[in-house]
Structures are given as structure tokens and as C-alpha cells.
PAVO-662874 format. One line per 3 residues: number of its first residue (from 1); their letters; for each residue x, y, z of C-alpha. Coordinates in nm, 3 decimals. Layout:
NUM	A	X/Y/Z ~ ...
This chain:
1	MNR	0.000/0.000/0.000 ~ 0.140/0.339/-0.089 ~ 0.016/0.694/-0.043
4	KAL	-0.003/0.772/-0.416 ~ -0.235/0.480/-0.489 ~ -0.458/0.567/-0.194
7	EEN	-0.482/0.937/-0.276 ~ -0.601/0.858/-0.629 ~ -0.917/0.729/-0.459
10	LGR	-0.993/1.032/-0.239 ~ -1.366/1.103/-0.248 ~ -1.455/0.756/-0.371
13	RIK	-1.661/0.505/-0.177 ~ -1.430/0.229/-0.051 ~ -1.420/-0.060/0.192
16	VRL	-1.103/-0.065/0.399 ~ -0.953/-0.324/0.636 ~ -0.719/-0.187/0.902
19	FDG	-0.432/-0.364/1.081 ~ -0.657/-0.470/1.372 ~ -0.899/-0.649/1.136
22	AEY	-1.172/-0.383/1.155 ~ -1.354/-0.321/0.826 ~ -1.524/0.007/0.737
25	EGY	-1.711/0.142/0.436 ~ -1.746/0.504/0.337 ~ -1.604/0.790/0.133
28	LRK	-1.228/0.831/0.168 ~ -1.117/1.172/0.295 ~ -0.784/1.316/0.404
31	SGD	-0.714/1.535/0.705 ~ -0.648/1.898/0.621 ~ -0.941/1.917/0.377
34	ERY	-1.097/2.265/0.376 ~ -1.450/2.133/0.430 ~ -1.341/2.015/0.778
37	RND	-1.167/2.341/0.872 ~ -1.400/2.391/1.173 ~ -1.316/2.049/1.321
40	PNL	-0.956/2.057/1.447 ~ -0.946/1.679/1.496 ~ -1.000/1.629/1.122
43	YLP	-0.818/1.938/0.994 ~ -0.493/1.971/1.193 ~ -0.331/1.623/1.180
46	KNY	-0.120/1.574/0.867 ~ -0.122/1.263/0.647 ~ -0.416/1.092/0.815
49	YFL	-0.724/0.952/0.643 ~ -1.081/0.878/0.751 ~ -1.412/0.763/0.605
52	TDD	-1.734/0.962/0.593 ~ -2.097/0.875/0.534 ~ -2.315/1.008/0.250
55	YGV	-2.355/1.342/0.429 ~ -1.985/1.407/0.493 ~ -1.993/1.315/0.863
58	CKT	-1.683/1.130/0.986 ~ -1.769/0.774/1.087 ~ -1.428/0.613/1.152
61	CLF	-1.113/0.677/1.347 ~ -0.821/0.854/1.181 ~ -0.573/0.615/1.022
64	RVS	-0.247/0.631/0.828 ~ -0.152/0.454/0.507 ~ 0.055/0.209/0.711
67	HIQ	-0.257/0.104/0.908 ~ -0.434/-0.025/0.594 ~ -0.405/-0.393/0.510
70	NYK	-0.619/-0.370/0.196 ~ -0.904/-0.177/0.041 ~ -1.166/-0.224/-0.228
73	ILA	-1.332/0.045/-0.440 ~ -1.710/0.014/-0.416 ~ -1.829/0.293/-0.643
């Protein structure tokens, strides 16, 4: 898994499996995105990713590229 491959899928709906075996589905977002400027937990950390629901609400923990075991593009 590398950052370049993951960032090509920003904004797409994916299913991701993290190092602890947890699986999540949602839209891939990156910390520092302007739409999350008012939420310091999502805006300030650098090089972290998270998944959102259909309305843009964060529904997972923050994770790094190294935390991802694999992912699948759903849409």
C-alpha cells in the first residue's frame, strides 16, 4: 500500500480493512481538507485519512496509510 495509490481514490466510496482487522465502508477523505476546517481533529493532523458517510460526517477513526491492510473500491 502506498500513499499515491490511496490518494487517487480520495472522495470515492471504498471498503477498507485496518491492521486490527476492523472493516469500514465510506467515502475516503484526508485530514487537512478545507470542508473540515472547523473540526480541528480532522483538519490539523497531517497525512491521516478517515471515512465519511453520504452526508460528509466522519464515521471512523483517523488512520495512516501504514494502518491499511487492503481496500476495495465500491463505487
